[in-house]
N, C-alpha and C positions, 0 to 999 in steps of 0.2 A: 657070266657076270650077273650077279643078282640085282634086281631092281631095288631102288631106294624104298624104305618103308613109308607108309602113308604118314602125312603130317599129323601131329598130335596137338590139340589145343592147349598147349602148355608154354608159358613164357620161359624159354631156355635160359635167358639171362638171369632170371630170378630163381632158378632151380639149382641147388648145390650139385656139384658133380657127383659127390658120394651118395646123393639121394636117388640117382638113376639105378634101377635094378639091373644086376648082371644078366647077361643073355641066358644063362642057364636057369635063372629063376623067373618063372612067368609072373607078369604083373597082375596083381589082384584087381579085378574089376570093382568099381565103386558099389557100395551096398545100396540096393534099391530102398528108398524111403517112401512110406505112405504119403500120398498127396491130398488126402481128405483134409478139410479145413481144421478139424480138431487136432489132428496129428501135427500139422504144420504149425499151428498156433502154439502148441506145447513145446516143440523144438525151438521155435522162435523165442519164446519166453526164456528158455534155458540159456540161449545165446545172449539175449539182452541183459541178463543178470550179471554177466561177466564183462560187458563192454565198458571201456573207459573213454571211448571216442565214438561219436555218431557214425553210423554205417549206412551206406546207401541201400536201396531195395535190392540192387543187383548183388551187392556183397552179402546181404542177409540171405538172399535166395541161394547163393553158392554155399553159404555156411550150413543151411538147413536142407540142402539138396532138394529144392522145390522150385517150380516155375515162378517167375517174377509175379505174374498175375495172382497166383495163390498166396504169395507172401504179402502182396499189397492188400489183399482181402483180409488176411490174418492180422496185419497191422491195424487196419481200420476196426476190426473186431476187438482187438486188445485196447485200443484207444477208447472205444465206447464202453468197454467193460470197466476200465480203470476210472473213467469219468462218471460211473454210476448210471449209465444210460441203458443198461440191460437189466435193471431191476435190483442189482446189488448195491453195496455202499460205495461211496466215492473213496478211492484209495488215497493213502498219504503220498503216493508217487504218481507220476504220469508219464506216458509215452509221448515224447515230443520230437518234432522234426526241427533240426537246427543245422543250418548250412548244407542242406541237401541230404542229411543223414538222420537216422533215428536212434534214440537212446533214452533210457529211463532217467528221469530227474525227480528230485524231491519237489513237492508242490510248494509254491512260494510261501504259503501261510505257515509252513512248518520249517522254514529256513532257520528261525531262531532256535528251535528245539534241537535241530541237528547241529547247529553251530555250537551250542552249549555243550552238547555231548562230545563233539570232536575236540573241543578245547580241553575238556577234562581228561581225554584219552591221550592227548599230546601235550604234556606239560612243557613249560619253557626250559631252555637249556640251563645247565648248571653254570653258575658264575665261576670265574677263575679262582676265587677264594674257596669255593666249595670243592672244586676239582683238586686243589692243592691239599685241602684237609682230607679229602677222600683218599688221596694217594698216600698220605702219612699213615692213616689208619690201616690201609691195605697192607703196607709194608711192615708196620710196627705192631700190629694187633697181637694180643689184646692190649689196648692202650687207653689211658684216661684222657679226659679233656685237658687237664693240666699239662700232661705230657705232650699232647698235640700242640697246645699253646706255646710251650717252651721251644718246640722245634720251629714253629712258624713265627714266633715272636709277636703274636697278636691274639686277641680274644677270639675264641672259636665257638662260643656258646650258641649263637644264632645259626651259624653254619652247621653245627652238629644237629641242631633241631631240624634243619632243612633236610639233611641226609637221612635222618630218622624217618621223616614224613614221606620221603621218596622210597623208603624200603631198601636203601642201599647199604645201610649199617643197622646194627641192632645191639642191644645191651647183652654183653657176654656174661658178666658176673659182677658182683659187688664185693669189694675188699672188706672182709669182716672187721679189720682193725681200723682202717681209715674211712670206710664208708664210700670210697671213691668207686664210681661206676666205670668198668672197663668195656670198651666197645670193639666190635669186630665187624667185618663185612658180611653180607648175606649172599645167598645163591642168586639173588636178583642182579647183583653186580656182575657175577660170572656170566649170566645170560646177556647182559648189556654189552659186556666186553667180548662175548663170543668165545670164551675159554671154558675148560672143564674144571680147572683147579687154580689156586693161587700160585702153584709152582710154575705156571705158564706165564706169569708176569715177567716183564723184562728185568734183567739184573741192573741194579743201580751202580753207577760208576763208583769204584772204591775211593775216588777223590772227593766225593761228596761227604759232608758231615753226616754221620749216622745218628746224631741226636743224643748220643750217650751222655754228654755233659748236661743236657737239659733234663734227662731222665734222673740223673743223680741228684740234681738240684731239687727235683720234685719229691724224691724219696726223703731227702733230708728235711724238707718242710713237714 
């Protein structure tokens, strides 16, 4: 009867069953990492750049495969570097300890700059009216404003301008006889919906009015 294998410093409860290597495949030993201050600091910076929650020194040491004292020294060096205490400029970010963990943060004096940028990258949600107008254009394109208004029974001028500014629709062509601009959706809409083509849009129930009456009225005008 063989003896039990020595205990391994791994939390079995947190380790998926399928993550355990089969007996016929030897477990690869961890790659040895340099422990000099410069190498530890560089690996630590790489980890800090992708953190979204503060991490303790122990967690950071495990992430960069270095002793805790070496990581503590590297953290102190990075703090001094970012604060301009080593002869370089003060950075627009800082390495700060919060709740017992370390993470990169924007310096307080630049909060307004970052806030303005984030707000321009994350515009507000489309209104219900805009969503309805966009749906009509997506299913009926190429379509004019008048035709969309006939289907929705409301004025859509301002909503169409909003959709144009968001890059979700674009002018397809202008009718040479009436001068009416016809609109269609853009590739940006496909990206936002996560589809490859308009053919992947869900089918409209045959019970719904297809807007043909509204179209005929627009043509007669």
